[in-house]
C-alpha positions as CSV (number, residue, x, y, z in Angstrom):
1,M,31.1,8.6,-2.2
2,N,29.0,11.8,-2.6
3,A,28.3,14.4,0.0
4,V,26.1,13.4,2.9
5,L,22.4,14.1,2.2
6,D,20.0,15.3,4.9
7,C,17.5,12.6,4.1
8,I,17.0,9.7,1.7
9,V,13.4,8.7,1.0
10,V,13.0,5.0,-0.1
11,G,9.8,4.7,-2.2
12,G,8.2,6.9,-4.8
13,G,4.5,6.5,-3.9
14,P,2.2,9.2,-2.5
15,G,3.8,9.0,0.9
16,G,7.4,9.1,-0.3
17,L,6.8,11.9,-2.7
18,T,5.0,14.0,-0.1
19,A,7.8,13.5,2.4
20,A,10.4,14.5,-0.2
21,T,8.4,17.6,-1.2
22,Y,8.1,18.7,2.4
23,L,11.8,18.3,3.0
24,A,12.7,20.1,-0.2
25,R,10.5,23.0,0.9
26,Y,12.2,22.9,4.2
27,R,15.4,23.5,2.1
28,R,16.9,20.1,3.0
29,S,18.9,18.0,0.7
30,V,16.8,14.9,-0.2
31,R,16.8,12.1,-2.8
32,V,14.0,9.7,-3.6
33,F,14.7,6.1,-4.6
34,D,11.8,4.6,-6.6
35,T,11.5,1.1,-8.1
36,G,8.0,1.9,-9.5
37,C,6.3,-0.7,-7.3
38,T,3.8,1.5,-5.6
39,R,0.3,0.1,-5.1
40,A,-1.1,3.5,-6.2
41,A,0.0,2.7,-9.8
42,W,-2.7,0.0,-9.8
43,I,-5.6,2.4,-9.2
44,P,-7.7,2.9,-12.3
45,K,-9.7,5.7,-10.7
46,S,-10.1,6.7,-7.1
47,R,-13.0,8.9,-6.0
48,N,-11.8,8.7,-2.4
49,C,-8.7,10.9,-2.8
50,P,-9.1,14.4,-1.3
51,G,-9.3,17.2,-3.9
52,F,-10.5,15.1,-6.8
53,P,-14.3,15.2,-6.8
54,H,-14.5,13.4,-10.1
55,G,-11.8,10.9,-9.3
56,V,-8.2,10.5,-10.3
57,G,-6.2,7.5,-11.7
58,G,-3.2,6.3,-9.7
59,P,-0.7,7.0,-12.6
60,E,-2.1,10.5,-13.0
61,L,-1.9,11.2,-9.3
62,L,1.7,9.9,-9.1
63,E,2.8,12.0,-12.1
64,R,1.3,15.1,-10.5
65,M,3.1,14.4,-7.3
66,R,6.4,13.7,-9.1
67,E,6.0,17.0,-10.9
68,Q,5.4,18.8,-7.6
69,A,8.5,17.3,-6.1
70,R,10.6,18.1,-9.2
71,T,9.4,21.7,-9.0
72,F,11.2,22.1,-5.7
73,G,14.4,20.3,-6.8
74,V,13.8,16.7,-5.7
75,E,15.9,14.2,-7.5
76,T,14.4,10.8,-8.1
77,V,16.6,7.8,-8.8
78,E,15.0,4.8,-10.4
79,S,17.0,2.2,-8.4
80,E,16.5,-0.2,-5.5
81,I,18.1,0.4,-2.2
82,T,19.5,-3.1,-1.4
83,A,21.2,-2.5,1.9
84,L,20.8,0.0,4.8
85,H,23.2,0.3,7.8
86,R,23.1,2.7,10.8
87,D,26.4,3.9,12.2
88,A,27.6,6.8,14.3
89,E,27.5,9.2,11.3
90,G,24.0,8.4,10.2
91,F,23.0,5.9,7.5
92,L,25.0,4.2,4.8
93,V,22.8,2.9,1.9
94,R,23.7,0.8,-1.1
95,H,22.1,0.8,-4.5
96,D,23.4,-0.9,-7.6
97,D,27.1,-0.9,-7.0
98,R,27.2,2.5,-5.2
99,E,27.0,3.7,-1.6
100,L,25.5,6.9,-0.3
101,R,25.3,8.5,3.1
102,A,22.4,10.3,4.7
103,R,21.7,11.7,8.2
104,Y,18.2,10.3,8.1
105,V,16.1,7.9,6.1
106,I,12.3,7.7,5.5
107,L,11.0,4.4,4.3
108,A,7.9,4.5,2.2
109,T,8.3,1.0,0.8
110,G,4.6,0.0,1.1
111,C,3.3,-3.5,0.9
112,E,2.2,-6.0,-1.8
113,D,-1.2,-7.4,-2.2
114,V,-1.4,-11.2,-2.5
115,A,-3.6,-11.6,-5.6
116,P,-5.1,-14.7,-7.2
117,D,-3.2,-16.1,-10.2
118,F,-5.3,-16.0,-13.4
119,D,-5.0,-14.7,-16.9
120,G,-6.2,-11.1,-17.3
121,L,-5.7,-9.8,-13.7
122,E,-4.4,-6.4,-14.8
123,A,-7.2,-5.9,-17.3
124,A,-9.7,-7.0,-14.6
125,V,-8.3,-4.4,-12.2
126,D,-8.3,-1.7,-14.9
127,C,-12.0,-2.2,-15.7
128,G,-13.1,-2.5,-12.0
129,A,-14.0,-6.2,-12.2
130,V,-11.3,-6.8,-9.5
131,R,-10.9,-4.2,-6.8
132,M,-8.3,-4.3,-4.0
133,C,-9.6,-1.9,-1.4
134,P,-13.2,-1.9,-0.1
135,I,-12.6,1.3,1.9
136,C,-11.5,3.1,-1.3
137,D,-14.1,2.0,-3.7
138,A,-17.0,0.0,-2.2
139,F,-19.2,3.0,-2.8
140,E,-18.9,2.4,-6.5
141,A,-20.0,-1.2,-6.0
142,I,-23.4,-0.4,-4.4
143,D,-26.0,-3.1,-5.2
144,A,-23.5,-5.1,-7.3
145,S,-23.0,-8.8,-7.0
146,I,-19.8,-8.9,-5.0
147,A,-17.4,-11.9,-4.3
148,V,-14.9,-11.7,-1.5
149,H,-12.1,-14.3,-2.0
150,G,-9.6,-15.4,0.6
151,P,-9.1,-17.4,3.8
152,A,-12.6,-17.3,5.3
153,D,-11.6,-16.6,8.8
154,T,-9.9,-13.3,7.8
155,A,-11.9,-12.4,4.6
156,A,-15.2,-12.6,6.6
157,A,-14.6,-9.2,8.1
158,H,-14.3,-7.7,4.6
159,A,-17.4,-9.4,3.5
160,R,-19.4,-8.0,6.4
161,F,-18.0,-4.5,5.7
162,L,-19.2,-4.8,2.1
163,R,-22.7,-5.7,3.2
164,T,-23.1,-2.0,3.9
165,Y,-23.1,-1.5,0.1
166,S,-24.8,-4.5,-1.3
167,S,-27.2,-7.3,-0.3
168,K,-25.5,-9.6,-2.8
169,V,-22.2,-10.4,-1.1
170,T,-20.7,-13.9,-1.4
171,L,-17.6,-15.2,0.4
172,V,-15.7,-17.6,-1.8
173,P,-13.1,-19.2,0.5
174,S,-9.6,-20.0,-0.7
175,T,-9.2,-22.8,1.8
176,P,-11.7,-25.3,3.3
177,D,-10.9,-24.6,7.0
178,I,-13.7,-22.4,8.3
179,A,-14.5,-21.8,12.0
180,D,-18.1,-22.5,13.1
181,E,-18.4,-19.1,14.5
182,V,-17.4,-17.5,11.2
183,R,-20.1,-19.6,9.4
184,A,-22.7,-18.4,12.0
185,E,-21.7,-14.7,11.6
186,L,-21.9,-14.9,7.8
187,A,-25.3,-16.5,7.9
188,R,-26.5,-14.0,10.5
189,D,-25.4,-11.1,8.2
190,G,-27.0,-12.6,5.0
191,I,-23.6,-13.4,3.3
192,E,-23.5,-16.5,1.2
193,L,-20.6,-18.9,1.8
194,T,-19.6,-21.2,-1.1
195,T,-17.3,-24.1,-1.4
196,V,-13.6,-23.7,-2.4
197,P,-13.5,-22.9,-6.2
198,A,-11.7,-25.0,-8.7
199,T,-10.7,-22.2,-11.1
200,L,-11.0,-18.4,-11.5
201,S,-11.3,-16.7,-14.9
202,F,-12.0,-13.3,-16.5
203,D,-14.1,-12.9,-19.7
204,G,-13.3,-9.2,-20.2
205,K,-16.1,-7.9,-18.1
206,R,-16.6,-10.1,-15.1
207,C,-14.7,-12.7,-13.0
208,A,-16.1,-16.2,-12.7
209,F,-15.4,-19.0,-10.3
210,E,-15.9,-22.6,-11.1
211,L,-18.0,-23.8,-8.1
212,D,-19.2,-27.4,-7.8
213,G,-18.7,-27.9,-11.5
214,R,-20.5,-24.7,-12.6
215,A,-19.3,-21.2,-13.6
216,R,-20.6,-18.4,-11.5
217,A,-19.8,-14.8,-12.4
218,F,-19.7,-11.7,-10.2
219,D,-19.8,-8.0,-11.0
220,V,-16.9,-7.2,-8.6
221,L,-14.3,-9.4,-7.0
222,Y,-12.4,-8.4,-3.9
223,P,-9.3,-10.7,-3.4
224,M,-8.6,-10.6,0.4
225,M,-5.7,-13.0,0.5
226,G,-3.4,-10.9,2.6
227,I,-0.6,-8.5,2.1
228,I,3.2,-8.7,2.3
229,S,4.9,-5.8,4.0
230,R,8.0,-4.5,2.3
231,S,9.8,-4.1,5.6
232,S,12.8,-6.3,5.1
233,L,15.2,-3.4,4.5
234,A,14.2,-1.8,7.9
235,V,14.1,-5.1,9.7
236,G,17.6,-5.9,8.4
237,A,18.8,-2.6,9.9
238,G,17.3,-3.6,13.3
239,A,13.8,-2.1,13.2
240,D,11.0,-3.8,15.1
241,C,7.9,-5.1,13.3
242,D,4.6,-6.7,14.3
243,D,3.5,-10.3,13.6
244,E,2.4,-9.3,10.1
245,G,5.7,-7.7,9.2
246,A,4.5,-4.1,9.4
247,L,6.9,-1.7,11.0
248,I,6.3,-0.3,14.5
249,V,6.7,3.4,14.8
250,D,6.3,6.2,17.5
251,R,4.2,9.3,17.2
252,H,6.8,10.9,14.9
253,Q,6.8,7.9,12.6
254,M,10.2,6.8,13.8
255,T,11.0,3.1,14.0
256,S,13.0,1.5,16.8
257,V,16.2,2.5,15.0
258,D,17.1,6.1,15.8
259,G,16.7,8.3,12.7
260,L,14.9,5.7,10.6
261,Y,11.3,6.6,9.8
262,A,8.5,4.6,8.2
263,I,5.4,5.9,6.6
264,G,2.4,4.6,4.7
265,D,1.4,1.0,4.0
266,V,4.7,-0.5,5.5
267,V,3.4,0.7,8.9
268,S,0.7,-0.9,10.9
269,A,-2.2,1.5,10.1
270,L,-5.1,2.2,7.7
271,N,-3.7,1.6,4.2
272,Q,-4.9,4.8,2.5
273,I,-3.3,7.5,0.4
274,S,-4.5,10.2,2.8
275,V,-2.9,8.3,5.8
276,A,0.4,7.9,3.9
277,T,0.6,11.6,3.1
278,G,-0.2,12.5,6.8
279,H,2.5,10.1,7.9
280,A,4.9,11.9,5.5
281,A,4.2,15.3,6.8
282,I,4.8,14.2,10.4
283,A,8.0,12.3,9.6
284,A,9.5,15.0,7.3
285,T,8.8,17.7,9.8
286,H,10.4,15.7,12.6
287,V,13.5,15.1,10.4
288,H,13.7,18.9,9.7
289,N,13.4,19.8,13.4
290,R,16.1,17.3,14.3
291,L,18.5,18.6,11.7
292,G,18.4,21.9,13.5
293,A,19.0,25.5,12.2
294,N,19.2,25.9,8.5
295,F,19.9,29.6,8.0
296,A,20.4,30.9,4.5
């Protein structure tokens, strides 16, 4: 087994890379484990990211952040942490067939969008026909015909949010169960409610639902079918989570397990890059302070 690290960061998205960069600049030994599953990699271009007035693609942003971390000596391992255990000496983690020790662990494992299953999903995301985050990019959908697809009782809130940007918002429910009060709210706000679609397809430019036997295309589709928190590693180590599986943390981003921190989309908070990097700064600084004096 190798020497004990000051901190292991699990996840190589914007939050994890920011935490690692902070720790390296604090002159702490840190290693990032990255499986490449960050949601940021799906972003074709974000104009909502601070410092990029003309927008930046997720892959480009990630490469810039990886380069920054490498500049300060951060090592990234392309491997999955499969087990995490807290003991009196800190944390024992397992990846592949190896074990590694660290005094602290920061989880930046994120979450996974539940997306509709149809041919061409990646291409649709790449050209902006499918978008995952209204907060990030609804500004670019001003006056477009917008479909919001998901369970009506939860997707309705997203549809109402999007009415700020377009008068042509349609909620396409994924299930037939719709509360009467939801129907009334949608009607009040001028949002059309359709029947449950038979199919969903992509023609290279727009997505179309088959509704009542006829195809109906939209400029932009927002699938709002829920998210899956990648919190099982922390929960397995004893960390508390909410009803949706998001990890519960204190003001320092520490979970209910002493020394185990969580940042970004795996935490119950606003799922934004700027939020994840803020979480990272808070967690990394608290880890540094707990480690104590580090005189050269």
